[in-house]
C-alpha positions in Angstrom: 13.2 4.8 -25.5 14.3 6.8 -22.4 12.6 9.9 -23.7 9.4 8.1 -24.4 9.4 6.5 -20.9 9.9 9.9 -19.3 7.2 11.4 -21.4 4.9 8.6 -20.4 5.6 9.2 -16.7 5.0 12.9 -17.1 1.7 12.2 -18.9 0.6 10.0 -16.0 1.6 12.6 -13.5 -0.5 15.2 -15.3 -3.5 12.9 -15.5 -3.2 12.1 -11.8 -3.0 15.7 -10.7 -5.9 16.8 -12.9 -8.5 14.6 -11.2 -10.1 15.0 -7.8 -9.9 11.3 -6.7 -6.3 11.3 -5.6 -6.7 14.5 -3.6 -9.7 12.9 -1.7 -7.7 9.7 -1.2 -4.7 11.6 0.2 -7.0 13.7 2.4 -8.5 10.5 3.9 -5.1 9.0 4.6 -4.0 12.2 6.4 -7.2 12.4 8.5 -7.2 8.8 9.5 -3.4 8.4 9.7 -2.9 11.4 12.0 -6.3 11.0 13.7 -5.6 7.5 15.0 -2.1 8.5 16.2 -3.4 11.6 18.0 -6.3 9.6 19.6 -4.0 6.9 20.8 -1.5 9.4 22.2 -4.3 11.3 23.9 -5.7 8.1 25.5 -2.3 7.0 26.8 -1.6 10.5 28.2 -4.8 10.2 30.2 -3.6 7.6 32.6 -4.6 4.5 30.7 -2.4 1.5 31.6 0.5 1.2 29.1 3.2 -1.4 29.6 4.6 -1.2 26.1 7.8 0.7 25.5 8.0 3.7 23.2 9.7 1.6 20.6 7.2 -1.2 20.5 4.2 1.2 20.6 5.2 2.6 17.2 3.1 0.1 15.2 0.0 1.2 17.1 0.5 4.9 16.1 0.7 3.7 12.4 -2.5 1.7 12.4 -4.3 4.5 10.5 -1.7 4.2 7.7 -0.8 0.6 7.5 -4.4 -0.6 7.9 -6.8 2.0 6.5 -4.3 4.0 4.5 -3.0 1.0 2.5 -6.6 0.2 1.4 -7.1 3.8 0.2 -3.8 3.8 -1.7 -4.7 0.5 -3.3 -8.1 1.9 -4.4 -6.5 5.0 -5.8 -4.2 2.9 -7.9 -7.0 0.7 -9.1 -9.0 3.7 -10.2 -5.9 5.1 -11.9 -6.2 2.2 -14.4 -9.9 1.3 -14.5 -11.3 4.9 -15.0 -9.3 5.1 -18.3 -11.0 2.0 -19.5 -14.4 3.2 -18.3 -14.2 6.6 -20.1 -12.3 5.3 -23.1 -9.2 7.4 -22.6 -7.0 4.3 -22.6 -7.1 4.1 -26.4 -5.5 7.6 -27.0 -3.1 6.7 -24.2 -1.9 3.6 -26.1 -1.9 5.5 -29.3 0.4 8.1 -27.8 2.6 5.4 -26.2 2.5 2.4 -28.5 4.7 0.4 -26.2 2.0 -0.6 -23.7 4.4 -1.9 -21.0 5.7 1.7 -20.8 2.2 2.9 -19.9 1.8 0.4 -17.0 5.4 1.1 -15.8 4.7 4.8 -15.9 1.7 4.3 -13.8 3.8 2.2 -11.5 6.3 5.0 -11.0 3.7 7.7 -10.4 1.3 5.8 -8.1 4.1 3.9 -6.4 6.1 7.1 -5.8 3.1 9.1 -4.6 2.1 6.3 -2.2 5.6 5.9 -0.8 6.1 9.6 -0.1 2.6 10.2 1.3 2.8 7.2 3.6 6.3 8.1 4.8 5.3 11.7 5.6 2.0 10.8 7.3 3.6 7.9 9.2 6.4 10.0 10.5 4.0 12.8 11.6 1.7 10.3 13.2 4.5 8.7 15.3 5.8 12.1 16.4 2.4 13.4 17.4 1.5 10.2 19.1 4.7 10.1 21.1 4.5 13.8 22.0 0.9 13.5 23.3 1.8 10.5 25.4 4.2 12.5 27.3 7.1 10.0 27.3 9.3 12.0 24.9 10.0 11.5 21.2 12.2 8.6 20.4 12.7 7.7 16.7 15.9 5.7 16.9 14.7 2.4 18.3 15.0 -0.6 15.9 11.3 -1.3 15.8 10.5 2.4 15.2 13.1 2.6 12.4 11.7 -0.5 10.7 8.2 0.8 11.0 9.0 4.3 9.6 10.6 2.9 6.4 8.7 -0.3 6.2 5.2 1.3 6.3 5.7 3.3 3.1 7.3 0.3 1.4 4.3 -1.9 2.4 1.9 0.8 1.3 3.6 1.2 -2.1 3.5 -2.6 -2.7 -0.2 -2.7 -1.8 -0.8 0.2 -4.3 1.1 -1.7 -7.0 -1.0 -4.8 -6.4 -4.1 -2.6 -6.7 -2.8 -1.2 -10.0 -2.1 -4.7 -11.3 -5.5 -6.0 -10.4 -7.1 -2.9 -12.0 -5.1 -3.6 -15.2 -6.2 -7.2 -15.3 -9.9 -6.7 -14.4 -10.4 -3.3 -16.1 -13.6 -2.7 -14.1 -13.6 -0.4 -11.0 -16.1 -2.1 -8.8 -14.8 -5.5 -9.5 -11.2 -4.7 -9.0 -11.8 -2.8 -5.8 -13.9 -5.7 -4.4 -11.1 -8.1 -5.3 -8.4 -6.1 -3.7 -10.2 -5.2 -0.5 -11.7 -8.7 -0.1 -8.3 -10.3 -0.7 -6.5 -7.8 1.6 -8.9 -8.0 4.6 -11.0 -11.1 4.3 -9.9 -13.9 1.9 -6.4 -14.4 3.4 -7.6 -14.1 7.0 -10.3 -16.7 6.3 -7.8 -19.1 4.7 -5.4 -18.7 7.6 -7.9 -20.0 10.1 -9.2 -23.0 8.1 -8.7 -26.3 9.9 -5.8 -28.5 8.7 -4.8 -26.3 5.8 -4.7 -22.9 7.4 -1.4 -23.2 9.2 0.2 -24.7 6.1 -0.8 -22.0 3.6 -0.5 -18.9 5.9 3.2 -18.4 5.3 2.6 -18.1 1.6 -0.3 -15.6 1.7 1.1 -12.2 0.4 -0.7 -9.6 2.4 -0.2 -11.6 5.7 3.5 -11.7 4.9 3.4 -7.9 4.5 1.8 -7.5 7.9 4.1 -10.1 9.4 7.0 -7.8 8.3 5.4 -4.8 10.0 4.7 -6.7 13.2 8.3 -7.9 13.5 8.0 -11.5 12.5 6.1 -14.5 13.8 7.0 -18.2 14.3 4.1 -19.2 12.1 6.1 -18.1 9.0 9.0 -20.0 7.5 11.2 -16.8 7.4 11.8 -13.7 9.5 10.3 -10.3 9.1 12.6 -9.3 6.2 12.0 -12.6 4.5 8.3 -11.8 4.6 8.9 -8.4 3.0 11.0 -10.0 0.3 8.3 -12.6 -0.4 5.6 -9.9 -0.6 7.8 -7.8 -2.9 8.5 -10.7 -5.2 4.8 -11.6 -5.4 4.0 -8.0 -6.3 6.6 -7.9 -9.1 5.2 -11.2 -10.5 1.6 -9.9 -10.4 2.7 -6.6 -12.1 4.6 -8.6 -14.8 1.4 -10.6 -15.5 -0.6 -7.4 -15.7 1.9 -5.9 -18.2 1.8 -9.1 -20.3 -2.0 -9.3 -20.4 -2.3 -5.6 -21.2 0.1 -5.9 -24.1 -1.6 -9.0 -25.4 -5.3 -8.0 -25.5 -7.3 -5.3 -27.1 -7.8 -2.0 -25.4 
């Protein structure tokens, strides 16, 4: 069982590294993640008014990662599943690994791990570059900065796993990408501003909980920042479990 699981993970790693899409996705995250941080640091160094402390400014340096980057990671994970259905390679994959849950779990390890590492590296470099260009010194020990530096890769990883789960459920690239991006950037935000019901359902919307964690918590939610992270993580695990169950139950 363990040997088969390790073989499945290695197979997914090989498939991931043998296609161009992940490299393009990672390149975009690097360009936008570092570009936004450098641009902000340059603007703040040019005399623009800045009343925020170095610690509270960290989330701004990470906008390129925790806004644009998470979308790219989610799309990369979607394509990691849907392209196999599109080109029919999912059948030999299931033939090689008859336990279908292992296939989805192997993809979870590979895409989740890659996302976490990439987001952590780009995020750290972005914060360092942004602070250095601002000219106020580099300070990475503040409580907000520490939470951002480990929380951003965790948030990005959970977004990627949601993308992977939606891809496994929908099995169609365009449809899955539209669902994930619409859900992430439009659907929840629209629901949150609806009269009467918006304020009641906002605390239970997954992506808004993720961003609530990154922003440090808001009184609109029933729990603090770490409660929002726990809620988002539990939601992700439930959706992944549903994707595993559905993948195991239906035809390839």
